[in-house]
C-alpha positions in Angstrom: 5.8 5.3 -11.5 2.1 6.7 -13.3 -0.8 8.1 -12.1 -2.9 9.2 -14.6 -6.4 11.2 -13.1 -10.1 11.0 -15.5 -13.6 11.9 -14.3 -13.4 15.5 -14.2 -15.9 18.0 -15.7 -18.3 21.0 -15.6 -21.1 20.2 -13.1 -23.9 22.0 -11.9 -23.8 23.0 -7.9 -25.6 20.5 -6.3 -24.3 17.6 -8.7 -21.6 14.5 -8.5 -18.3 13.9 -10.5 -16.4 10.7 -9.6 -12.3 11.0 -10.2 -10.3 7.8 -11.0 -7.5 7.4 -10.7 -5.6 4.8 -12.8 -1.4 4.0 -11.4 0.8 1.5 -12.9 4.7 1.2 -11.9 4.8 0.3 -8.3 3.0 -2.1 -6.0 0.0 -0.2 -5.7 -1.4 -2.2 -2.4 1.8 -0.8 -0.2 1.2 2.6 -0.9 -1.3 5.4 1.0 -3.3 7.7 -1.6 -4.9 10.7 -1.2 -6.6 13.4 -3.3 -5.7 17.2 -3.9 -6.9 20.5 -5.5 -6.2 23.3 -6.5 -7.7 26.6 -7.6 -6.4 29.4 -9.5 -4.7 31.4 -6.7 -4.5 29.1 -3.9 -2.5 26.3 -3.0 -3.0 23.1 -3.5 -4.7 21.2 -0.6 -5.4 17.6 0.5 -9.2 16.4 -0.1 -9.3 12.9 0.9 -6.2 10.0 2.0 -6.8 6.9 2.2 -4.8 4.2 3.9 -2.7 1.7 2.0 -5.4 -0.9 2.7 -8.6 0.7 2.2 -9.1 0.4 6.8 -8.4 4.4 7.5 -9.8 8.0 5.3 -9.6 11.0 5.9 -11.2 14.0 4.5 -10.9 18.0 4.4 -13.1 19.7 6.2 -14.6 21.8 3.8 -16.2 18.3 2.0 -16.9 15.8 4.5 -20.4 14.4 4.0 -19.9 14.7 0.3 -17.0 13.3 -1.1 -15.9 9.5 -0.1 -12.3 8.5 -1.1 -12.2 4.9 -1.8 -10.1 2.6 -4.5 -9.7 -0.6 -5.7 -6.5 -2.4 -4.9 -7.1 -5.2 -7.2 -7.5 -2.8 -10.2 -5.0 -0.2 -9.1 -7.4 2.6 -8.7 -8.4 5.2 -6.2 -11.6 6.8 -6.7 -13.4 10.3 -5.2 -17.0 10.3 -5.2 -18.2 14.1 -5.2 -22.2 14.6 -4.1 -23.5 17.9 -4.0 -21.0 19.8 -5.3 -20.4 23.3 -4.4 -19.2 26.7 -6.9 -15.3 26.5 -4.3 -15.1 22.8 -5.4 -14.0 24.5 -8.9 -10.1 23.3 -9.1 -7.9 20.9 -11.0 -7.6 17.3 -8.8 -4.7 15.5 -8.1 -3.8 12.7 -6.8 -0.7 11.8 -5.2 0.9 7.9 -3.9 2.8 8.0 -0.9 5.7 6.0 1.5 7.1 6.6 3.4 9.6 9.9 2.1 8.2 9.0 -1.9 5.7 11.0 -3.6 4.0 10.5 -6.8 1.7 13.3 -8.8 -0.4 13.0 -11.6 -1.2 15.5 -14.2 -4.5 16.4 -12.7 -7.6 16.6 -13.8 -10.2 19.8 -13.8 -13.4 20.3 -12.1 -15.3 23.1 -12.8 -19.0 23.8 -10.7 -21.3 26.4 -12.4 -24.3 27.1 -13.4 
C-alpha cells in the first residue's frame, strides 16, 4: 500500500491550492479516503472524507464552504481543493485510506499560508 501526497506549498491568505494523493497497491475504489492535517503543537485532525464511490462527503466545520474533497477511481487519486486559505490552515496534510479496521497513511505534504 502506498499513498503519495503532492501539491502543497506556500500560498498567500485568500489563495488556493489543490492537493493530490496518488494510491497504489490496493483496490482504491473499495476504500474510503480522507484528508487530515496536523499543525505544529496540535493534534492531527480530520479535514474531509469521501466514501469509496464518492457518493458522500463530510468536512470539518472549519473548512466547510472552502475545501472540496473529490476522487477519481479510474486514476486511483483523491484530491483536496482548498480555496480562501487562511493562516490557520497551515499544517502538514495527510491522506488516509480506510476499510474496516485497516488504515494506511501517506507521508504528508506541507501547506503554508502566509503573506
